[in-house]
FIBASE-413710 format. One record per residue (C-alpha): residue in one letter; x, y, z negated. Coordinates in nm, 2 decimals, always signed. Layout:
<nodes>
residu  u  v  w
A  X  Y  Z
...
</nodes>
This chain:
<nodes>
residu  u  v  w
M  -3.09  +12.01  -4.43
S  -3.45  +12.13  -4.45
D  -3.55  +11.82  -4.66
F  -3.32  +11.93  -4.95
P  -3.48  +12.12  -5.24
F  -3.44  +12.50  -5.22
W  -3.20  +12.52  -5.51
V  -2.97  +12.26  -5.35
Q  -2.97  +12.45  -5.02
L  -2.89  +12.77  -5.22
L  -2.60  +12.60  -5.40
I  -2.46  +12.45  -5.08
A  -2.48  +12.79  -4.90
A  -2.32  +12.97  -5.20
L  -2.03  +12.73  -5.21
L  -1.98  +12.75  -4.84
V  -1.97  +13.13  -4.85
I  -1.73  +13.13  -5.15
G  -1.51  +12.88  -4.97
G  -1.51  +13.08  -4.65
A  -1.43  +13.40  -4.85
F  -1.13  +13.24  -5.02
S  -1.01  +13.09  -4.70
L  -1.03  +13.43  -4.53
I  -0.85  +13.60  -4.81
G  -0.58  +13.33  -4.79
A  -0.55  +13.38  -4.41
I  -0.52  +13.76  -4.45
G  -0.26  +13.71  -4.72
M  -0.05  +13.50  -4.49
T  -0.04  +13.78  -4.23
R  -0.02  +14.08  -4.46
F  +0.24  +13.97  -4.72
P  +0.60  +14.09  -4.63
D  +0.82  +13.79  -4.72
F  +0.82  +13.41  -4.76
F  +0.78  +13.41  -5.14
M  +0.48  +13.63  -5.13
R  +0.33  +13.44  -4.84
L  +0.37  +13.12  -5.04
H  +0.08  +13.23  -5.27
A  -0.18  +13.26  -5.00
P  -0.21  +12.89  -4.90
T  -0.15  +12.75  -5.24
K  -0.40  +12.96  -5.43
A  -0.67  +13.11  -5.22
T  -0.69  +12.86  -4.94
T  -0.69  +12.57  -5.18
L  -0.98  +12.72  -5.37
G  -1.16  +12.78  -5.04
V  -1.12  +12.42  -4.92
G  -1.22  +12.30  -5.27
S  -1.54  +12.50  -5.25
V  -1.63  +12.35  -4.92
L  -1.56  +12.00  -5.05
V  -1.78  +12.06  -5.35
A  -2.05  +12.18  -5.11
S  -2.01  +11.86  -4.91
M  -2.04  +11.66  -5.24
A  -2.36  +11.84  -5.33
A  -2.51  +11.76  -4.99
S  -2.41  +11.40  -5.03
W  -2.56  +11.38  -5.38
A  -2.88  +11.54  -5.26
Q  -2.91  +11.26  -5.00
G  -2.86  +11.00  -5.28
L  -2.50  +10.92  -5.17
V  -2.19  +10.93  -5.38
G  -1.93  +11.18  -5.25
V  -1.62  +10.98  -5.33
H  -1.44  +11.07  -5.01
E  -1.47  +11.44  -5.09
L  -1.36  +11.39  -5.45
L  -1.05  +11.20  -5.33
I  -0.97  +11.47  -5.07
A  -1.00  +11.75  -5.34
L  -0.79  +11.55  -5.58
F  -0.52  +11.50  -5.32
L  -0.53  +11.87  -5.22
F  -0.51  +12.00  -5.58
I  -0.21  +11.77  -5.66
T  -0.01  +11.82  -5.34
A  -0.05  +12.20  -5.29
P  +0.14  +12.31  -5.60
V  +0.41  +12.04  -5.56
S  +0.47  +12.13  -5.19
A  +0.48  +12.51  -5.28
N  +0.73  +12.44  -5.56
L  +0.95  +12.24  -5.32
M  +0.93  +12.51  -5.05
A  +1.02  +12.78  -5.31
K  +1.32  +12.58  -5.43
A  +1.44  +12.53  -5.08
A  +1.40  +12.91  -5.01
L  +1.59  +12.99  -5.33
H  +1.87  +12.74  -5.23
L  +1.89  +12.91  -4.88
R  +1.89  +13.25  -5.06
L  +1.61  +13.39  -4.85
P  +1.57  +13.76  -4.93
S  +1.27  +13.88  -5.13
K  +1.11  +14.23  -5.10
A  +0.96  +14.20  -5.45
P  +1.11  +14.44  -5.71
P  +1.30  +14.28  -5.99
P  +1.13  +14.25  -6.33
A  +1.18  +14.55  -6.56
D  +1.29  +14.33  -6.86
L  +1.59  +14.18  -6.68
P  +1.93  +14.34  -6.77
R  +2.10  +14.52  -6.49
D  +2.45  +14.42  -6.39
</nodes>
């Protein structure tokens, strides 16, 4: 990677650090959140952004070598389409199974 211009190396390093930070935050969220519904946010939000940043860093490295990063673009597109759909399906299944949630009810809902 030493043959890349400095600004490309800096961009790739920054994207990898950002991707690692988002992935770490997602992993911590998976272990720290108390119930299924809260844990569902960690992989669908933070980890998706982390993997997306790593893929953009890989695309930048490919572009710096004069190659087209089509594979990375397709992986990112697939990831950003499937993560929300799978999270929605898992949430619907959890609601159907009536899994308990530890989140407080919203304040604007009428009480029975």
